[in-house]
Kinemage of the C-alpha trace (Angstrom):
@kinemage 1
@onewidth
@group {chain A} dominant
@subgroup {mainchain}
@vectorlist {calphas} color= white
{ca met a 1} P 0.000 0.000 0.000
{ca pro a 2} L 1.606 3.344 -1.025
{ca phe a 3} L 2.287 5.981 1.571
{ca glu a 4} L 0.680 9.390 1.218
{ca lys a 5} L 3.195 12.042 0.209
{ca his a 6} L 3.618 15.343 2.000
{ca leu a 7} L 5.761 18.462 1.725
{ca tyr a 8} L 6.449 20.293 4.973
{ca leu a 9} L 8.074 23.693 5.430
{ca ile a 10} L 9.749 23.798 8.839
{ca leu a 11} L 9.840 27.388 10.130
{ca his a 12} L 11.161 26.838 13.649
{ca pro a 13} L 13.689 25.888 14.984
{ca asn a 14} L 15.406 25.776 11.575
{ca glu a 15} L 14.058 26.659 8.157
{ca ala a 16} L 13.828 23.611 5.862
{ca leu a 17} L 11.683 21.924 3.227
{ca val a 18} L 11.057 18.254 3.944
{ca ala a 19} L 9.494 15.396 1.991
{ca ser a 20} L 7.643 12.946 4.198
{ca gln a 21} L 5.249 10.002 4.309
{ca leu a 22} L 4.137 11.006 7.809
{ca thr a 23} L 0.853 12.766 8.544
{ca pro a 24} L 1.176 16.270 10.058
{ca glu a 25} L 0.505 14.876 13.558
{ca glu a 26} L 3.090 12.112 13.095
{ca phe a 27} L 5.593 14.551 11.614
{ca gly a 28} L 5.193 16.965 14.522
{ca arg a 29} L 5.663 14.220 17.115
{ca his a 30} L 8.637 12.836 15.216
{ca tyr a 31} L 10.559 16.090 15.223
{ca ala a 32} L 9.594 17.192 18.725
{ca val a 33} L 10.211 13.953 20.614
{ca gly a 34} L 10.960 11.122 18.168
{ca ser a 35} L 14.098 12.205 16.351
{ca pro a 36} L 17.517 11.863 18.030
{ca arg a 37} L 18.799 14.696 15.824
{ca his a 38} L 16.355 17.251 17.192
{ca phe a 39} L 16.775 19.208 20.388
{ca ser a 40} L 14.023 19.368 23.002
{ca gly a 41} L 11.738 22.238 22.068
{ca lys a 42} L 8.721 23.447 20.112
{ca val a 43} L 8.422 22.986 16.348
{ca ile a 44} L 6.443 25.130 13.897
{ca phe a 45} L 5.831 23.975 10.335
{ca ala a 46} L 3.406 24.445 7.450
{ca glu a 47} L 2.218 21.922 4.918
{ca val a 48} L 2.967 22.878 1.309
{ca asp a 49} L 0.836 21.939 -1.701
{ca ile a 50} L 2.173 18.595 -2.935
{ca asn a 51} L 2.180 19.967 -6.501
{ca phe a 52} L 4.623 22.767 -5.629
{ca arg a 53} L 7.867 22.614 -7.614
{ca his a 54} L 10.897 24.901 -7.928
{ca met a 55} L 13.876 24.585 -10.250
{ca tyr a 56} L 16.288 24.889 -7.319
{ca leu a 57} L 14.653 22.103 -5.276
{ca asp a 58} L 14.927 18.360 -6.064
{ca ile a 59} L 11.423 17.656 -4.853
{ca asp a 60} L 10.488 14.711 -7.079
{ca asp a 61} L 13.687 12.745 -6.393
{ca leu a 62} L 13.403 13.119 -2.629
{ca leu a 63} L 9.666 12.493 -2.494
{ca ala a 64} L 10.351 9.198 -4.262
{ca gln a 65} L 12.597 8.156 -1.392
{ca thr a 66} L 9.608 8.252 0.958
{ca glu a 67} L 7.855 5.565 -1.100
{ca lys a 68} L 7.993 1.817 -0.559
{ca glu a 69} L 9.376 -0.084 -3.540
{ca gly a 70} L 9.902 -3.835 -3.483
{ca gly a 71} L 11.080 -4.806 -0.025
{ca arg a 72} L 12.791 -1.484 0.697
{ca val a 73} L 11.678 0.330 3.857
{ca pro a 74} L 10.909 3.944 2.914
{ca lys a 75} L 12.395 6.943 4.638
{ca arg a 76} L 9.936 8.659 6.964
{ca thr a 77} L 11.380 12.060 6.059
{ca lys a 78} L 13.943 13.431 3.619
{ca phe a 79} L 15.320 16.965 3.794
{ca ile a 80} L 14.997 18.654 0.409
{ca ser a 81} L 16.753 21.895 1.363
{ca ser a 82} L 17.774 23.866 4.434
{ca tyr a 83} L 18.868 27.023 2.618
{ca arg a 84} L 16.735 29.983 1.486
{ca val a 85} L 13.616 27.851 1.432
{ca leu a 86} L 10.863 30.243 2.515
{ca glu a 87} L 11.619 32.774 -0.213
{ca arg a 88} L 11.148 30.059 -2.857
{ca val a 89} L 7.680 28.962 -1.721
{ca glu a 90} L 4.794 31.105 -2.987
{ca leu a 91} L 2.328 31.960 -0.245
{ca ser a 92} L -0.486 30.529 -2.379
{ca lys a 93} L 1.104 27.076 -1.968
{ca leu a 94} L 0.882 27.099 1.832
{ca lys a 95} L -1.765 24.991 3.533
{ca asp a 96} L -2.336 24.602 7.283
{ca leu a 97} L 0.176 25.733 9.901
{ca tyr a 98} L 1.084 23.344 12.725
{ca leu a 99} L 2.259 24.246 16.218
{ca val a 100} L 4.025 21.483 18.120
{ca thr a 101} L 4.623 21.567 21.871
{ca val a 102} L 7.777 20.300 23.553
{ca asp a 103} L 6.092 16.976 24.312
{ca gly a 104} L 4.826 16.449 20.768
{ca lys a 105} L 1.218 17.677 20.885
{ca val a 106} L 0.189 19.120 17.497
{ca leu a 107} L -2.322 21.880 16.743
{ca gly a 108} L -3.261 22.661 13.142
{ca ile a 109} L -4.636 26.087 12.232
{ca gln a 110} L -5.982 27.327 8.917
{ca gly a 111} L -4.767 30.468 7.220
{ca thr a 112} L -6.900 33.313 5.953
{ca arg a 113} L -6.369 36.427 3.888
{ca glu a 114} L -8.909 38.197 6.067
{ca tyr a 115} L -7.647 39.445 9.390
{ca pro a 116} L -8.988 41.437 12.317
{ca pro a 117} L -8.325 45.178 11.953
{ca glu a 118} L -5.920 46.447 14.570
{ca pro a 119} L -5.153 50.166 14.725
{ca pro a 120} L -1.534 51.273 14.983
{ca ser a 121} L -0.496 51.141 18.622
{ca lys a 122} L 0.555 54.423 20.179
{ca leu a 123} L 2.200 52.373 22.939
{ca gly a 124} L 3.983 50.044 20.512
{ca cys a 125} L 3.883 46.331 19.721
{ca val a 126} L 6.554 43.664 20.013
{ca tyr a 127} L 7.086 41.261 17.116
{ca gln a 128} L 9.154 38.091 17.032
{ca glu a 129} L 10.467 37.413 13.546
{ca ile a 130} L 10.669 33.642 13.043
{ca ala a 131} L 11.872 33.004 9.475
{ca pro a 132} L 14.091 33.798 7.714
{ca leu a 133} L 15.019 36.508 10.261
{ca his a 134} L 15.079 36.088 14.045
{ca leu a 135} L 15.036 39.635 15.414
{ca leu a 136} L 12.808 40.755 18.272
{ca val a 137} L 11.395 44.099 17.155
{ca ala a 138} L 9.295 46.865 18.698
{ca ser a 139} L 7.045 48.747 16.289
{ca asn a 140} L 4.196 51.244 16.234
{ca leu a 141} L 2.742 49.449 13.182
{ca ala a 142} L -0.159 46.974 13.296
{ca pro a 143} L 0.772 43.445 12.076
{ca pro a 144} L -0.263 43.834 8.401
{ca glu a 145} L 1.572 47.148 8.077
{ca phe a 146} L 4.603 45.734 9.909
{ca gly a 147} L 4.724 42.809 7.475
{ca arg a 148} L 4.482 45.083 4.444
{ca phe a 149} L 7.097 47.472 5.836
{ca met a 150} L 9.627 44.740 6.620
{ca thr a 151} L 9.257 43.075 3.223
{ca thr a 152} L 9.148 46.128 0.963
{ca glu a 153} L 10.546 49.271 2.605
{ca phe a 154} L 13.121 48.250 5.209
{ca lys a 155} L 15.738 46.579 3.031
{ca thr a 156} L 18.621 46.860 5.500
{ca lys a 157} L 16.872 44.756 8.160
{ca gly a 158} L 14.019 43.224 6.192
{ca ala a 159} L 13.510 40.333 3.771
{ca pro a 160} L 11.385 39.644 0.660
{ca ile a 161} L 9.145 37.352 2.717
{ca leu a 162} L 8.731 37.135 6.485
{ca phe a 163} L 7.056 34.784 8.949
{ca phe a 164} L 6.427 36.419 12.320
{ca thr a 165} L 4.203 36.622 15.374
{ca gln a 166} L 3.248 39.290 17.889
{ca val a 167} L 4.287 38.789 21.499
{ca glu a 168} L 1.627 39.451 24.135
{ca leu a 169} L 2.792 42.458 26.148
{ca asn a 170} L 0.922 45.048 28.192
{ca val a 171} L 3.012 48.089 27.339
{ca asp a 172} L 1.193 50.337 29.807
{ca asp a 173} L 2.073 47.915 32.630
{ca leu a 174} L 5.640 47.688 31.370
{ca leu a 175} L 6.127 51.447 31.625
{ca his a 176} L 4.137 52.179 34.771
{ca ser a 177} L 3.760 49.069 36.935
{ca lys a 178} L 6.198 48.618 39.821
{ca lys a 179} L 6.352 44.877 39.131
{ca tyr a 180} L 8.493 45.713 36.098
{ca asp a 181} L 10.928 47.953 37.961
{ca ile a 182} L 13.417 45.071 38.188
{ca val a 183} L 12.205 42.034 36.221
{ca ser a 184} L 11.588 42.081 32.465
{ca pro a 185} L 8.257 40.668 31.238
{ca leu a 186} L 10.133 39.071 28.320
{ca pro a 187} L 12.695 36.319 28.930
{ca asn a 188} L 16.338 37.065 28.175
{ca val a 189} L 15.520 40.687 27.290
{ca asn a 190} L 17.211 43.614 29.010
{ca leu a 191} L 14.502 45.526 30.882
{ca gly a 192} L 16.087 48.949 30.432
{ca his a 193} L 16.569 48.491 26.704
{ca leu a 194} L 13.022 47.191 26.298
{ca lys a 195} L 11.543 50.263 27.981
{ca glu a 196} L 13.888 52.588 26.101
{ca ser a 197} L 12.867 51.038 22.758
{ca ile a 198} L 9.162 51.474 23.468
{ca arg a 199} L 9.610 55.063 24.649
{ca glu a 200} L 11.690 55.920 21.571
{ca leu a 201} L 8.811 54.816 19.330
{ca met a 202} L 6.304 56.789 21.408
{ca asp a 203} L 8.432 59.942 21.269
{ca asn a 204} L 9.151 59.674 17.554
{ca pro a 205} L 6.030 58.622 15.543
{ca asp a 206} L 8.022 58.770 12.294
{ca lys a 207} L 10.227 55.917 13.511
{ca lys a 208} L 8.521 52.646 12.588
{ca thr a 209} L 10.671 49.975 14.247
{ca lys a 210} L 13.291 49.500 16.922
{ca thr a 211} L 15.319 46.315 17.329
{ca ile a 212} L 15.101 44.933 20.854
{ca ser a 213} L 17.193 41.801 20.483
{ca leu a 214} L 19.288 40.136 17.781
{ca asp a 215} L 18.356 36.730 19.155
{ca ser a 216} L 14.958 35.035 19.106
{ca ile a 217} L 13.139 34.506 22.394
{ca leu a 218} L 10.604 32.133 20.804
{ca pro a 219} L 12.229 29.024 22.361
{ca leu a 220} L 11.719 30.631 25.801
{ca leu a 221} L 8.084 31.617 25.260
{ca ser a 222} L 4.940 29.586 25.742
{ca tyr a 223} L 2.456 29.599 22.880
{ca arg a 224} L 0.166 31.260 25.438
{ca asn a 225} L 2.475 34.307 25.350
{ca leu a 226} L 1.646 35.015 21.698
{ca his a 227} L -0.938 37.565 20.574
{ca thr a 228} L -3.669 36.557 18.059
{ca gly a 229} L -1.563 34.312 15.789
{ca phe a 230} L 1.056 34.106 13.044
{ca trp a 231} L 1.665 36.020 9.828
{ca phe a 232} L 3.292 35.395 6.467
{ca ala a 233} L 4.020 38.624 4.623
{ca ala a 234} L 5.416 39.270 1.157
{ca gly a 235} L 4.682 42.888 0.350
{ca thr a 236} L 0.920 43.268 0.064
{ca asp a 237} L 0.450 39.494 0.013
{ca leu a 238} L -0.473 38.460 3.571
{ca ile a 239} L -1.729 35.272 5.185
{ca phe a 240} L -2.892 35.267 8.795
{ca tyr a 241} L -3.069 32.101 10.900
{ca pro a 242} L -5.260 32.968 13.910
{ca leu a 243} L -4.792 31.202 17.213
{ca pro a 244} L -8.077 29.913 18.674
{ca ser a 245} L -9.373 31.858 21.662
{ca ala a 246} L -8.612 30.598 25.171
{ca ala a 247} L -12.230 29.415 25.491
{ca glu a 248} L -12.015 27.495 22.214
{ca met a 249} L -8.662 26.016 23.258
{ca glu a 250} L -10.151 24.744 26.500
{ca ser a 251} L -13.257 23.285 24.836
{ca lys a 252} L -11.794 21.859 21.601
{ca his a 253} L -8.019 21.567 22.051
{ca asp a 254} L -7.666 21.061 25.790
{ca val a 255} L -4.854 18.450 25.568
{ca trp a 256} L -2.728 20.724 23.386
{ca trp a 257} L -3.640 23.789 25.491
{ca arg a 258} L -2.495 22.129 28.709
{ca ser a 259} L 0.732 21.079 27.017
{ca ala a 260} L 1.314 24.603 25.684
């Protein structure tokens, strides 16, 4: 009996395109807890349309190695490429996004080109770039405008395509609550620099972004620390993957929610 073929775009911890005969749930468990080559941590990946092809990527040859021929045991997964993958995949070829917890629980979420309107924040937002960049960035732009800006206007620190998320942060508490006089609300982030970055954006509306950290804090965050969901941006082409509400998580995805 032939195995079903899949293409998966790993976005975290490392960007890669993978051919596999595993279902998304099996693939997520495999890379979070079942592979000796993978460190202990969360995994984020998207399924790619099986008909996607690119002249740079040997997709057909490596997909064939996940098939069973004669008595040969097929490979569960084969890496197609680990270099400049995201920029080669058109957003129209992306299917569901999958969030995997450290103990291998998998949540699939559907993307949409409709997204909730969020006005620009006078207090600033914090975005974690996930692929291909890994900067932690403060911005006074709402997510769609941030995505467009980073992929079209900010060439020195941007990219042609960007996958990112917004970190949940109460900026008013950060600046005025005594509980943040000593301890930063974000792990491995200097408290003074965080406050200074936010204030710089508030004092200078013409400044759109301010880099907080050169290193990603995503491995240190719970999925519960993320605001609304995930974004793919390539200029004006945007796909939003909304996280279910806390109530929906508890009623429909309680096992994953507890793990997250």
